[in-house]
N, C-alpha and C positions, 0 to 999 in steps of 0.2 A: 412490574417488569420494566426493563431499564428501556429507556427512549434511544434510537438508533439515528433518527435523524437529527440534524445538528450542525453546529459550527465547531470548529475545534482546532486551536492555537498551538502549534509547535513547542515543546517545553525542552525537550530534551533527546539525545541520543546516545547508545551505546552500541559502539563498535559496528559501527556503519561501513567505515573504509575497508575494514574484513571482509563483509559482504559483498561491497561493491568490488573489489578486486576479485573475488571467488566468480563473481557473474562476469569476469572479463571485463569490465568498464575501463577505458584509458583511463590513465593518469589526469590528465587535465581535465575531463569531465568528472571524474571522481573528485578533484578539488572543489571545481563549481556544485556540485551536489551537496557535499558536506558543508558548504556555507550558507545553503538555502536553510530559511526557516518557516514552512509554507504552513499555509491555514488549508484545512480540508473542510468540505462541505458533503454532509451524507444526506440524501434526500431518498424518501419510499414510496411507491404505490405499489401495495401489495405484495408481488413477488418480482418487482420491475425496481431496480436500485441504481441510484447514480451518484458515483463517488468524483467530486471535483477538488483539482489541487491547484493552489494558488501561491506563486512566489514573487519577488519583485522582478525576477526575469522569466519565469515558467510558469504556465498554465496548462490543464489537462484534465480533461473530463472524459470518465467510461461510463457506461451505460451498461447493465445486464440484467439477466433473469436468473433466479436461484438455480442453481442445479445446472445450469444451461451452458455449455462450451463456447466462449467468444473471443473473437479475433480482435487485438489491440498493437498500437505501436508504442515500447516502452520507452521512456524519455530521450535515451541513448540511441533512438532510431531502428531498434529491432524487433521484427516481428514475435509476437508472444498468443499463446492460445491459454485463456486462463477460465477458472470453473468456481465459482462461489457457492459455499451452501451455509446456510445459519445452523448454528448448534447452540442455543439458548441465548444469553448475551454476547456470542462471538459469531465473526463471519469469518469461516475458512474457506484461504483461496488456494487451490493450488496452479502455477504456472509454468507452462511449458515453454522454455525459449526456442527459438531457431535452431541454436547450437547445441540442443538437446540437455541444457541443463533447466533442473527442474528448482523452484521456489517454492516454498510455502511460505503463506501469510497467515497470522491470525491476528486480525484486529478483535480485542476484548472491551465492551464498551460496559463503562459504570455509570452511575449518576453523576459523575464530574470530569470523566477522563475518557480515551480512546488509548487502549496500548495496543501497538502493533510490534508483532514479535515475528520477524522474517528469519528464515533458515534455508541456507544451501548448503549439502552436506554436512559437516560437523558445525561451519559458521554460522553461526546467533546472533541477530541485531535485535536491539529492542528500541522503539521511540516511543515516546511519551507527548500526547495531545492534551490540552485542558479543554474542557468544554467552555464556550463561550456563553 
Protein backbone atom coordinates (compact mmCIF):
# COMPACT_ATOMS: atom_id res chain seq x y z
CA UNK A 1 0.00 0.00 0.00
CA UNK A 2 1.23 3.48 -0.88
CA UNK A 3 2.33 5.74 1.96
CA UNK A 4 0.45 9.06 2.04
CA UNK A 5 2.54 10.74 4.73
CA UNK A 6 5.68 12.50 3.60
CA UNK A 7 7.15 15.60 1.98
CA UNK A 8 6.53 16.45 -1.66
CA UNK A 9 8.39 19.06 -3.73
CA UNK A 10 6.64 20.89 -6.58
CA UNK A 11 7.75 19.70 -10.05
CA UNK A 12 5.26 21.00 -12.62
CA UNK A 13 1.84 22.52 -13.23
CA UNK A 14 -0.49 22.45 -16.20
CA UNK A 15 -3.38 24.91 -16.70
CA UNK A 16 -3.13 26.57 -13.27
CA UNK A 17 -3.86 30.06 -14.61
CA UNK A 18 -7.15 28.94 -16.18
CA UNK A 19 -8.19 27.26 -12.92
CA UNK A 20 -7.37 30.35 -10.83
CA UNK A 21 -9.28 32.51 -13.30
CA UNK A 22 -12.30 30.19 -13.05
CA UNK A 23 -12.11 30.53 -9.25
CA UNK A 24 -12.22 34.32 -9.59
CA UNK A 25 -8.70 34.93 -8.24
CA UNK A 26 -7.55 38.46 -9.11
CA UNK A 27 -4.85 38.86 -11.77
CA UNK A 28 -2.20 40.18 -9.35
CA UNK A 29 -2.69 37.23 -6.97
CA UNK A 30 -2.70 34.76 -9.88
CA UNK A 31 0.68 36.08 -10.99
CA UNK A 32 2.14 35.49 -7.52
CA UNK A 33 0.63 32.01 -7.14
CA UNK A 34 1.84 30.91 -10.57
CA UNK A 35 5.45 31.60 -9.57
CA UNK A 36 5.37 29.61 -6.32
CA UNK A 37 7.14 26.27 -6.06
CA UNK A 38 5.68 24.94 -2.81
CA UNK A 39 6.64 21.98 -0.70
CA UNK A 40 3.70 19.98 0.64
CA UNK A 41 3.89 17.94 3.83
CA UNK A 42 1.25 15.33 4.62
CA UNK A 43 0.84 13.69 8.02
CA UNK A 44 -1.72 11.13 9.12
CA UNK A 45 -2.95 10.02 12.54
CA UNK A 46 -5.84 7.61 12.04
CA UNK A 47 -8.61 9.59 10.32
CA UNK A 48 -6.99 12.92 11.29
CA UNK A 49 -4.89 14.47 8.53
CA UNK A 50 -2.68 17.54 8.25
CA UNK A 51 -1.61 19.07 4.94
CA UNK A 52 0.95 21.87 5.22
CA UNK A 53 2.11 23.90 2.25
CA UNK A 54 5.20 26.11 2.37
CA UNK A 55 6.79 28.37 -0.22
CA UNK A 56 9.14 31.35 -0.14
CA UNK A 57 6.30 33.81 0.54
CA UNK A 58 3.36 31.85 1.94
CA UNK A 59 2.67 28.96 4.29
CA UNK A 60 -0.59 27.28 5.24
CA UNK A 61 -1.71 24.37 7.37
CA UNK A 62 -5.01 22.51 7.21
CA UNK A 63 -6.15 19.86 9.64
CA UNK A 64 -9.22 17.74 9.04
CA UNK A 65 -10.88 14.41 9.73
CA UNK A 66 -11.83 12.20 6.78
CA UNK A 67 -15.48 12.55 5.77
CA UNK A 68 -16.12 15.54 8.04
CA UNK A 69 -16.85 19.03 6.64
CA UNK A 70 -14.34 21.63 7.82
CA UNK A 71 -13.96 25.36 7.30
CA UNK A 72 -10.76 27.11 6.31
CA UNK A 73 -9.55 30.26 4.61
CA UNK A 74 -8.20 29.94 1.06
CA UNK A 75 -4.85 31.54 0.23
CA UNK A 76 -6.68 34.50 -1.33
CA UNK A 77 -8.71 35.10 1.86
CA UNK A 78 -12.03 33.53 0.84
CA UNK A 79 -14.03 31.33 3.22
CA UNK A 80 -14.20 27.69 2.11
CA UNK A 81 -15.94 24.55 3.38
CA UNK A 82 -14.21 21.31 2.41
CA UNK A 83 -14.78 17.60 2.85
CA UNK A 84 -12.04 15.03 2.16
CA UNK A 85 -12.49 11.29 1.68
CA UNK A 86 -9.97 8.52 1.00
CA UNK A 87 -10.48 6.28 -2.01
CA UNK A 88 -7.67 3.74 -2.37
CA UNK A 89 -4.47 5.72 -3.00
CA UNK A 90 -6.36 9.01 -3.45
CA UNK A 91 -7.62 11.82 -1.27
CA UNK A 92 -10.74 13.25 -2.89
CA UNK A 93 -11.79 16.71 -1.74
CA UNK A 94 -14.86 18.77 -2.50
CA UNK A 95 -14.65 22.47 -1.67
CA UNK A 96 -17.52 24.95 -1.64
CA UNK A 97 -16.27 28.54 -1.89
CA UNK A 98 -18.25 31.44 -0.41
CA UNK A 99 -19.20 32.63 -3.92
CA UNK A 100 -20.95 29.30 -4.53
CA UNK A 101 -18.14 27.84 -6.65
CA UNK A 102 -17.36 24.14 -6.29
CA UNK A 103 -13.78 22.93 -6.57
CA UNK A 104 -12.92 19.23 -6.79
CA UNK A 105 -9.37 18.17 -5.89
CA UNK A 106 -8.01 14.66 -6.25
CA UNK A 107 -4.59 13.98 -4.76
CA UNK A 108 -3.25 10.69 -6.10
CA UNK A 109 -0.31 9.22 -4.22
CA UNK A 110 2.27 6.86 -5.72
CA UNK A 111 5.57 5.60 -4.35
CA UNK A 112 7.33 8.61 -5.91
CA UNK A 113 4.75 11.36 -6.46
CA UNK A 114 1.61 13.20 -5.45
CA UNK A 115 -0.44 14.19 -8.49
CA UNK A 116 -3.03 16.84 -7.69
CA UNK A 117 -5.86 17.26 -10.20
CA UNK A 118 -8.19 20.21 -9.59
CA UNK A 119 -11.43 20.92 -11.40
CA UNK A 120 -13.85 23.86 -11.49
CA UNK A 121 -16.64 23.28 -14.01
CA UNK A 122 -14.90 22.20 -17.22
CA UNK A 123 -11.50 23.66 -16.24
CA UNK A 124 -8.90 21.11 -15.10
CA UNK A 125 -5.43 21.76 -13.68
CA UNK A 126 -2.77 19.17 -12.83
CA UNK A 127 0.14 19.73 -10.42
CA UNK A 128 2.88 17.16 -9.88
CA UNK A 129 4.95 16.92 -6.70
CA UNK A 130 7.91 14.57 -6.24
CA UNK A 131 8.27 12.67 -2.98
CA UNK A 132 11.40 13.78 -1.12
